PAGU-373291 format. One record per residue: residue in three letters; x, y, z of N, C-alpha, C, O, CB in turn. Coordinates in nm, 3 decimals. Glycine has a CB too. Example, Ala and Ser with C-alpha at 12.3 -4.5 7.8 and 13.67 -1.06 7.14 Angstrom:
BEGIN
FIDREN,resn,n.xx,n.yy,n.zz,ca.xx,ca.yy,ca.zz,c.xx,c.yy,c.zz,o.xx,o.yy,o.zz,cb.xx,cb.yy,cb.zz
FIDREN,ALA,1.319,-0.569,0.780,1.230,-0.450,0.780,1.320,-0.330,0.780,1.424,-0.332,0.846,1.131,-0.447,0.905
FIDREN,SER,1.285,-0.225,0.708,1.367,-0.106,0.714,1.290,0.003,0.787,1.341,0.114,0.804,1.408,-0.060,0.572
//
This chain:
BEGIN
FIDREN,resn,n.xx,n.yy,n.zz,ca.xx,ca.yy,ca.zz,c.xx,c.yy,c.zz,o.xx,o.yy,o.zz,cb.xx,cb.yy,cb.zz
FIDREN,UNK,-2.721,1.517,2.525,-2.608,1.481,2.607,-2.634,1.350,2.681,-2.545,1.266,2.694,-2.576,1.593,2.705
FIDREN,UNK,-2.759,1.335,2.729,-2.792,1.212,2.799,-2.783,1.091,2.706,-2.742,0.983,2.747,-2.932,1.221,2.859
FIDREN,UNK,-2.823,1.112,2.580,-2.819,1.002,2.483,-2.676,0.954,2.462,-2.650,0.834,2.453,-2.881,1.047,2.349
FIDREN,UNK,-2.583,1.048,2.453,-2.442,1.011,2.434,-2.391,0.936,2.557,-2.320,0.837,2.542,-2.357,1.136,2.408
FIDREN,UNK,-2.424,0.982,2.676,-2.378,0.917,2.798,-2.436,0.776,2.810,-2.364,0.683,2.845,-2.416,1.000,2.921
FIDREN,UNK,-2.565,0.761,2.780,-2.628,0.629,2.788,-2.568,0.534,2.684,-2.548,0.416,2.712,-2.781,0.641,2.766
FIDREN,UNK,-2.541,0.584,2.566,-2.481,0.502,2.461,-2.341,0.457,2.501,-2.305,0.342,2.479,-2.476,0.578,2.328
FIDREN,UNK,-2.263,0.547,2.559,-2.128,0.512,2.602,-2.130,0.406,2.711,-2.049,0.314,2.709,-2.054,0.637,2.652
FIDREN,UNK,-2.221,0.418,2.805,-2.231,0.318,2.912,-2.274,0.184,2.856,-2.218,0.080,2.894,-2.330,0.363,3.020
FIDREN,UNK,-2.372,0.183,2.766,-2.419,0.057,2.707,-2.309,-0.010,2.627,-2.292,-0.132,2.636,-2.541,0.083,2.617
FIDREN,UNK,-2.234,0.066,2.551,-2.125,0.008,2.473,-2.013,-0.046,2.561,-1.953,-0.148,2.528,-2.070,0.111,2.377
FIDREN,UNK,-1.984,0.021,2.672,-1.879,-0.029,2.760,-1.921,-0.158,2.829,-1.835,-0.243,2.855,-1.843,0.077,2.865
FIDREN,UNK,-2.049,-0.175,2.858,-2.096,-0.300,2.918,-2.093,-0.415,2.817,-2.058,-0.527,2.852,-2.237,-0.283,2.974
FIDREN,UNK,-2.130,-0.387,2.693,-2.132,-0.490,2.590,-1.989,-0.528,2.550,-1.964,-0.644,2.519,-2.210,-0.441,2.467
FIDREN,UNK,-1.897,-0.434,2.550,-1.760,-0.461,2.508,-1.687,-0.551,2.606,-1.585,-0.609,2.569,-1.683,-0.330,2.492
FIDREN,UNK,-1.734,-0.566,2.729,-1.670,-0.653,2.826,-1.662,-0.797,2.778,-1.563,-0.864,2.805,-1.744,-0.648,2.957
FIDREN,UNK,-1.762,-0.846,2.706,-1.760,-0.982,2.655,-1.651,-1.000,2.550,-1.595,-1.109,2.536,-1.896,-1.020,2.596
FIDREN,UNK,-1.620,-0.897,2.476,-1.516,-0.906,2.374,-1.377,-0.915,2.436,-1.284,-0.963,2.372,-1.522,-0.786,2.280
FIDREN,UNK,-1.362,-0.870,2.560,-1.232,-0.872,2.626,-1.214,-0.997,2.711,-1.121,-1.002,2.792,-1.215,-0.749,2.712
FIDREN,UNK,-1.299,-1.099,2.696,-1.288,-1.222,2.773,-1.157,-1.293,2.740,-1.100,-1.272,2.633,-1.408,-1.315,2.746
FIDREN,UNK,-1.110,-1.377,2.831,-0.982,-1.444,2.815,-0.984,-1.553,2.710,-0.878,-1.585,2.655,-0.938,-1.501,2.945
FIDREN,UNK,-1.092,-1.610,2.680,-1.097,-1.720,2.584,-1.240,-1.766,2.564,-1.334,-1.703,2.612,-1.009,-1.836,2.631
FIDREN,UNK,-1.257,-1.879,2.492,-1.392,-1.928,2.468,-1.453,-1.980,2.598,-1.383,-2.036,2.682,-1.391,-2.039,2.362
FIDREN,UNK,-1.582,-1.961,2.613,-1.654,-2.006,2.731,-1.739,-2.126,2.694,-1.806,-2.125,2.591,-1.741,-1.892,2.789
FIDREN,UNK,-1.736,-2.230,2.777,-1.817,-2.348,2.752,-1.962,-2.316,2.786,-1.991,-2.267,2.895,-1.766,-2.470,2.836
FIDREN,UNK,-2.052,-2.343,2.693,-2.194,-2.316,2.716,-2.275,-2.443,2.729,-2.393,-2.436,2.764,-2.249,-2.232,2.603
FIDREN,UNK,-2.216,-2.558,2.703,-2.287,-2.685,2.716,-2.186,-2.792,2.753,-2.065,-2.776,2.735,-2.362,-2.722,2.584
FIDREN,UNK,-2.238,-2.903,2.805,-2.154,-3.017,2.840,-2.109,-3.087,2.713,-2.190,-3.108,2.623,-2.227,-3.115,2.933
FIDREN,UNK,-1.982,-3.123,2.703,-1.930,-3.188,2.583,-1.994,-3.323,2.560,-2.022,-3.357,2.445,-1.780,-3.203,2.591
FIDREN,UNK,-2.019,-3.400,2.662,-2.082,-3.530,2.646,-1.983,-3.634,2.601,-1.868,-3.602,2.569,-2.196,-3.522,2.547
FIDREN,UNK,-2.026,-3.762,2.600,-1.933,-3.869,2.568,-1.897,-3.878,2.420,-1.788,-3.926,2.390,-1.991,-3.998,2.611
FIDREN,UNK,-1.981,-3.837,2.327,-1.954,-3.853,2.185,-1.893,-3.731,2.119,-1.873,-3.731,1.997,-2.079,-3.889,2.115
FIDREN,UNK,-1.864,-3.628,2.196,-1.812,-3.505,2.136,-1.664,-3.519,2.105,-1.592,-3.584,2.181,-1.835,-3.385,2.231
FIDREN,UNK,-1.616,-3.461,1.995,-1.474,-3.468,1.963,-1.394,-3.383,2.060,-1.444,-3.286,2.116,-1.449,-3.423,1.819
FIDREN,UNK,-1.269,-3.420,2.079,-1.180,-3.346,2.168,-1.142,-3.212,2.105,-1.125,-3.201,1.984,-1.053,-3.428,2.200
FIDREN,UNK,-1.130,-3.112,2.189,-1.094,-2.979,2.140,-0.948,-2.978,2.096,-0.862,-3.035,2.163,-1.118,-2.872,2.249
FIDREN,UNK,-0.920,-2.915,1.985,-0.784,-2.906,1.935,-0.722,-2.776,1.982,-0.780,-2.668,1.963,-0.781,-2.916,1.780
FIDREN,UNK,-0.606,-2.785,2.042,-0.539,-2.665,2.094,-0.409,-2.637,2.020,-0.335,-2.546,2.059,-0.512,-2.680,2.242
FIDREN,UNK,-0.379,-2.712,1.915,-0.254,-2.690,1.842,-0.261,-2.559,1.764,-0.366,-2.523,1.712,-0.226,-2.808,1.746
FIDREN,UNK,-0.150,-2.491,1.756,-0.142,-2.365,1.682,-0.141,-2.393,1.532,-0.092,-2.497,1.489,-0.015,-2.285,1.723
FIDREN,UNK,-0.196,-2.301,1.453,-0.192,-2.321,1.308,-0.049,-2.312,1.257,0.035,-2.250,1.320,-0.281,-2.218,1.237
FIDREN,UNK,-0.021,-2.374,1.143,0.116,-2.368,1.089,0.150,-2.225,1.047,0.062,-2.150,1.006,0.132,-2.464,0.968
FIDREN,UNK,0.279,-2.187,1.057,0.317,-2.050,1.019,0.303,-2.028,0.868,0.315,-2.122,0.788,0.462,-2.020,1.063
FIDREN,UNK,0.279,-1.905,0.833,0.267,-1.868,0.693,0.406,-1.843,0.637,0.484,-1.767,0.696,0.175,-1.743,0.674
FIDREN,UNK,0.437,-1.905,0.526,0.568,-1.889,0.466,0.564,-1.781,0.357,0.467,-1.770,0.283,0.617,-2.023,0.407
FIDREN,UNK,0.670,-1.703,0.350,0.680,-1.600,0.247,0.706,-1.667,0.112,0.775,-1.769,0.107,0.793,-1.498,0.280
FIDREN,UNK,0.653,-1.612,0.003,0.679,-1.673,-0.127,0.825,-1.660,-0.164,0.890,-1.560,-0.135,0.591,-1.607,-0.235
FIDREN,UNK,0.877,-1.763,-0.228,1.017,-1.760,-0.271,1.024,-1.710,-0.415,0.921,-1.691,-0.479,1.082,-1.900,-0.258
FIDREN,UNK,1.144,-1.691,-0.465,1.162,-1.645,-0.603,1.109,-1.748,-0.701,1.063,-1.712,-0.809,1.310,-1.616,-0.631
FIDREN,UNK,1.115,-1.876,-0.665,1.063,-1.981,-0.753,0.912,-1.972,-0.768,0.857,-2.001,-0.874,1.102,-2.119,-0.701
FIDREN,UNK,0.842,-1.931,-0.659,0.696,-1.919,-0.663,0.652,-1.804,-0.752,0.546,-1.811,-0.814,0.641,-1.900,-0.523
FIDREN,UNK,0.732,-1.699,-0.758,0.693,-1.580,-0.834,0.719,-1.596,-0.983,0.663,-1.522,-1.063,0.766,-1.459,-0.782
FIDREN,UNK,0.801,-1.688,-1.020,0.831,-1.709,-1.161,0.941,-1.616,-1.208,0.980,-1.523,-1.137,0.706,-1.689,-1.245
FIDREN,UNK,0.991,-1.640,-1.327,1.100,-1.556,-1.378,1.048,-1.417,-1.416,0.943,-1.405,-1.479,1.169,-1.622,-1.499
FIDREN,UNK,1.120,-1.317,-1.378,1.085,-1.181,-1.413,1.193,-1.122,-1.501,1.296,-1.186,-1.525,1.065,-1.095,-1.288
FIDREN,UNK,1.172,-1.002,-1.550,1.274,-0.941,-1.633,1.398,-0.907,-1.551,1.387,-0.869,-1.434,1.219,-0.815,-1.703
FIDREN,UNK,1.514,-0.920,-1.611,1.638,-0.884,-1.543,1.646,-0.732,-1.538,1.616,-0.663,-1.636,1.763,-0.945,-1.615
FIDREN,UNK,1.686,-0.680,-1.424,1.689,-0.536,-1.402,1.829,-0.498,-1.354,1.889,-0.567,-1.272,1.580,-0.491,-1.299
FIDREN,UNK,1.880,-0.386,-1.407,2.008,-0.332,-1.363,1.988,-0.188,-1.319,1.898,-0.120,-1.371,2.115,-0.341,-1.477
FIDREN,UNK,2.068,-0.139,-1.224,2.054,0.001,-1.182,2.100,0.096,-1.292,2.192,0.066,-1.367,2.132,0.026,-1.054
FIDREN,UNK,2.034,0.210,-1.299,2.071,0.309,-1.399,2.057,0.449,-1.342,2.009,0.465,-1.229,1.984,0.294,-1.524
FIDREN,UNK,2.096,0.550,-1.415,2.091,0.687,-1.365,1.949,0.741,-1.348,1.928,0.835,-1.272,2.167,0.777,-1.457
FIDREN,UNK,1.852,0.683,-1.417,1.713,0.726,-1.405,1.630,0.625,-1.327,1.507,0.629,-1.333,1.652,0.749,-1.543
FIDREN,UNK,1.694,0.536,-1.255,1.623,0.431,-1.182,1.651,0.296,-1.245,1.733,0.287,-1.336,1.473,0.458,-1.179
FIDREN,UNK,1.584,0.191,-1.199,1.610,0.057,-1.252,1.576,0.047,-1.400,1.475,0.101,-1.445,1.531,-0.047,-1.174
FIDREN,UNK,1.662,-0.022,-1.476,1.639,-0.040,-1.620,1.631,-0.189,-1.650,1.708,-0.268,-1.598,1.752,0.027,-1.704
FIDREN,UNK,1.536,-0.226,-1.735,1.523,-0.365,-1.777,1.629,-0.396,-1.882,1.666,-0.311,-1.963,1.382,-0.394,-1.831
FIDREN,UNK,1.675,-0.520,-1.879,1.772,-0.566,-1.978,1.695,-0.634,-2.090,1.610,-0.720,-2.066,1.877,-0.664,-1.914
FIDREN,UNK,1.724,-0.593,-2.215,1.655,-0.649,-2.331,1.704,-0.788,-2.365,1.794,-0.842,-2.299,1.673,-0.558,-2.450
FIDREN,UNK,1.645,-0.846,-2.468,1.683,-0.981,-2.511,1.826,-0.987,-2.565,1.890,-1.092,-2.563,1.586,-1.031,-2.618
FIDREN,UNK,1.874,-0.872,-2.612,2.011,-0.868,-2.665,2.115,-0.847,-2.555,2.235,-0.845,-2.584,2.023,-0.757,-2.768
FIDREN,UNK,2.072,-0.832,-2.428,2.164,-0.815,-2.316,2.198,-0.672,-2.285,2.276,-0.646,-2.193,2.289,-0.889,-2.344
FIDREN,UNK,2.142,-0.575,-2.360,2.170,-0.434,-2.336,2.058,-0.372,-2.254,1.942,-0.410,-2.271,2.187,-0.358,-2.470
FIDREN,UNK,2.090,-0.278,-2.165,1.986,-0.213,-2.086,1.899,-0.121,-2.172,1.942,-0.069,-2.275,2.049,-0.132,-1.971
FIDREN,UNK,1.777,-0.104,-2.128,1.680,-0.018,-2.195,1.724,0.128,-2.182,1.741,0.177,-2.070,1.536,-0.038,-2.136
FIDREN,UNK,1.744,0.198,-2.294,1.788,0.337,-2.292,1.680,0.434,-2.340,1.711,0.547,-2.377,1.911,0.353,-2.377
FIDREN,UNK,1.555,0.391,-2.339,1.448,0.480,-2.381,1.416,0.581,-2.271,1.444,0.558,-2.153,1.321,0.399,-2.417
FIDREN,UNK,1.359,0.693,-2.311,1.317,0.794,-2.214,1.191,0.746,-2.143,1.101,0.689,-2.205,1.293,0.931,-2.282
FIDREN,UNK,1.185,0.770,-2.012,1.068,0.737,-1.932,1.024,0.861,-1.858,1.107,0.947,-1.826,1.098,0.620,-1.833
FIDREN,UNK,0.895,0.872,-1.832,0.847,0.992,-1.766,0.718,0.971,-1.691,0.667,0.860,-1.680,0.828,1.100,-1.864
FIDREN,UNK,0.667,1.082,-1.639,0.545,1.082,-1.560,0.468,1.211,-1.588,0.527,1.316,-1.614,0.576,1.066,-1.409
FIDREN,UNK,0.336,1.203,-1.582,0.248,1.318,-1.595,0.161,1.321,-1.471,0.104,1.218,-1.434,0.161,1.312,-1.727
FIDREN,UNK,0.149,1.437,-1.405,0.061,1.446,-1.289,-0.033,1.564,-1.304,0.004,1.670,-1.356,0.141,1.459,-1.160
FIDREN,UNK,-0.156,1.544,-1.258,-0.262,1.643,-1.268,-0.332,1.649,-1.134,-0.356,1.546,-1.071,-0.362,1.610,-1.384
FIDREN,UNK,-0.367,1.769,-1.089,-0.440,1.785,-0.964,-0.544,1.894,-0.977,-0.519,1.998,-1.038,-0.345,1.815,-0.850
FIDREN,UNK,-0.660,1.869,-0.918,-0.769,1.967,-0.915,-0.824,1.966,-0.774,-0.847,1.860,-0.716,-0.881,1.935,-1.022
FIDREN,UNK,-0.846,2.084,-0.717,-0.895,2.089,-0.580,-0.987,2.206,-0.556,-1.032,2.273,-0.649,-0.781,2.094,-0.484
FIDREN,UNK,-1.014,2.230,-0.429,-1.105,2.338,-0.391,-1.034,2.472,-0.398,-0.911,2.478,-0.402,-1.160,2.314,-0.249
FIDREN,UNK,-1.112,2.579,-0.401,-1.056,2.713,-0.405,-0.986,2.747,-0.535,-0.902,2.837,-0.537,-0.961,2.729,-0.293
FIDREN,UNK,-1.019,2.679,-0.643,-0.958,2.708,-0.771,-0.821,2.646,-0.791,-0.749,2.685,-0.883,-0.947,2.853,-0.787
FIDREN,UNK,-0.784,2.550,-0.707,-0.653,2.484,-0.720,-0.648,2.398,-0.845,-0.736,2.315,-0.868,-0.622,2.398,-0.595
FIDREN,UNK,-0.544,2.419,-0.926,-0.519,2.338,-1.046,-0.370,2.317,-1.059,-0.291,2.409,-1.035,-0.577,2.406,-1.175
FIDREN,UNK,-0.331,2.195,-1.096,-0.190,2.164,-1.112,-0.173,2.066,-1.227,-0.251,1.972,-1.242,-0.130,2.105,-0.980
FIDREN,UNK,-0.071,2.090,-1.308,-0.034,1.996,-1.413,0.119,1.996,-1.422,0.182,2.101,-1.412,-0.100,2.034,-1.551
FIDREN,UNK,0.176,1.878,-1.441,0.321,1.869,-1.451,0.363,1.749,-1.533,0.292,1.648,-1.537,0.384,1.863,-1.313
FIDREN,UNK,0.478,1.759,-1.597,0.536,1.649,-1.673,0.683,1.639,-1.637,0.748,1.740,-1.608,0.516,1.668,-1.827
FIDREN,UNK,0.735,1.517,-1.640,0.875,1.493,-1.611,0.922,1.379,-1.698,0.850,1.281,-1.719,0.897,1.463,-1.461
FIDREN,UNK,1.046,1.390,-1.750,1.103,1.284,-1.833,1.251,1.270,-1.802,1.319,1.367,-1.770,1.081,1.313,-1.985
FIDREN,UNK,1.300,1.147,-1.812,1.442,1.119,-1.788,1.491,1.024,-1.897,1.429,0.921,-1.924,1.464,1.057,-1.646
FIDREN,UNK,1.604,1.058,-1.961,1.662,0.977,-2.068,1.805,0.942,-2.031,1.887,1.032,-2.012,1.657,1.051,-2.206
FIDREN,UNK,1.837,0.812,-2.019,1.975,0.774,-1.990,2.068,0.811,-2.107,2.032,0.796,-2.224,1.984,0.623,-1.961
FIDREN,UNK,2.186,0.859,-2.073,2.290,0.890,-2.171,2.413,0.807,-2.135,2.480,0.834,-2.036,2.325,1.045,-2.174
FIDREN,UNK,2.442,0.707,-2.214,2.554,0.619,-2.184,2.523,0.529,-2.066,2.407,0.493,-2.043,2.680,0.700,-2.156
FIDREN,UNK,2.626,0.493,-1.990,2.608,0.404,-1.876,2.579,0.477,-1.746,2.508,0.424,-1.660,2.729,0.319,-1.858
FIDREN,UNK,2.632,0.598,-1.729,2.620,0.666,-1.601,2.558,0.805,-1.610,2.541,0.869,-1.507,2.753,0.677,-1.538
FIDREN,UNK,2.524,0.853,-1.728,2.471,0.987,-1.741,2.323,0.986,-1.774,2.267,0.884,-1.814,2.546,1.063,-1.848
FIDREN,UNK,2.261,1.101,-1.757,2.119,1.114,-1.788,2.086,1.261,-1.810,2.156,1.350,-1.763,2.031,1.055,-1.675
FIDREN,UNK,1.978,1.284,-1.882,1.922,1.417,-1.895,1.778,1.409,-1.847,1.703,1.320,-1.887,1.932,1.471,-2.044
FIDREN,UNK,1.741,1.502,-1.762,1.606,1.502,-1.705,1.544,1.640,-1.726,1.611,1.742,-1.710,1.610,1.466,-1.553
FIDREN,UNK,1.418,1.641,-1.763,1.343,1.764,-1.786,1.213,1.754,-1.707,1.147,1.650,-1.708,1.315,1.788,-1.938
FIDREN,UNK,1.176,1.862,-1.639,1.052,1.864,-1.562,0.990,2.002,-1.574,1.059,2.103,-1.559,1.078,1.827,-1.414
FIDREN,UNK,0.860,2.006,-1.601,0.787,2.132,-1.613,0.655,2.115,-1.538,0.589,2.011,-1.549,0.762,2.170,-1.764
FIDREN,UNK,0.616,2.217,-1.461,0.488,2.211,-1.392,0.429,2.350,-1.380,0.500,2.451,-1.385,0.503,2.146,-1.252
FIDREN,UNK,0.298,2.354,-1.364,0.225,2.480,-1.349,0.118,2.457,-1.242,0.041,2.361,-1.249,0.160,2.527,-1.486
FIDREN,UNK,0.114,2.545,-1.144,0.014,2.536,-1.038,-0.056,2.670,-1.027,0.007,2.775,-1.027,0.078,2.497,-0.902
FIDREN,UNK,-0.189,2.663,-1.018,-0.269,2.785,-1.000,-0.364,2.761,-0.885,-0.421,2.653,-0.870,-0.347,2.823,-1.132
FIDREN,UNK,-0.380,2.865,-0.804,-0.474,2.859,-0.694,-0.506,3.000,-0.650,-0.432,3.094,-0.679,-0.418,2.775,-0.575
FIDREN,UNK,-0.615,3.014,-0.582,-0.654,3.143,-0.527,-0.606,3.148,-0.383,-0.686,3.141,-0.290,-0.809,3.165,-0.535
FIDREN,UNK,-0.472,3.161,-0.364,-0.412,3.153,-0.232,-0.452,3.268,-0.142,-0.463,3.250,-0.021,-0.264,3.147,-0.244
FIDREN,UNK,-0.474,3.387,-0.198,-0.502,3.504,-0.115,-0.644,3.511,-0.063,-0.669,3.579,0.036,-0.473,3.627,-0.192
FIDREN,UNK,-0.735,3.444,-0.125,-0.877,3.452,-0.085,-0.907,3.346,0.021,-0.912,3.227,-0.008,-0.971,3.432,-0.209
FIDREN,UNK,-0.926,3.390,0.142,-0.959,3.300,0.253,-1.097,3.336,0.304,-1.135,3.453,0.308,-0.853,3.309,0.368
FIDREN,UNK,-1.170,3.238,0.343,-1.304,3.266,0.397,-1.302,3.263,0.546,-1.406,3.284,0.610,-1.407,3.165,0.345
//
């Protein structure tokens, strides 16, 4: 307990220097020293669309954003996701999901998952 108290006191004394208002002069500048610069750095600009380069054209769709192909038609392929989880206490999970656009505004989506765990056994 004493070690923790001594460490806390030592750290609080050392941290005081980090909370100082600004830089402290430790030596005389002298006649040949350069003048200190106090100007603020220039602001950082966000990248524009021109900086990022051309990307694929995207249109909204029933299963999320769809890329437009070279022929000008939106991508109508099925897209999906697979998720797997393993954890303590015998926890296991696996799932798959797929979505296929049908026409311009319709879609069919299928999702299947299985989770197993030893929920009743608590230590």
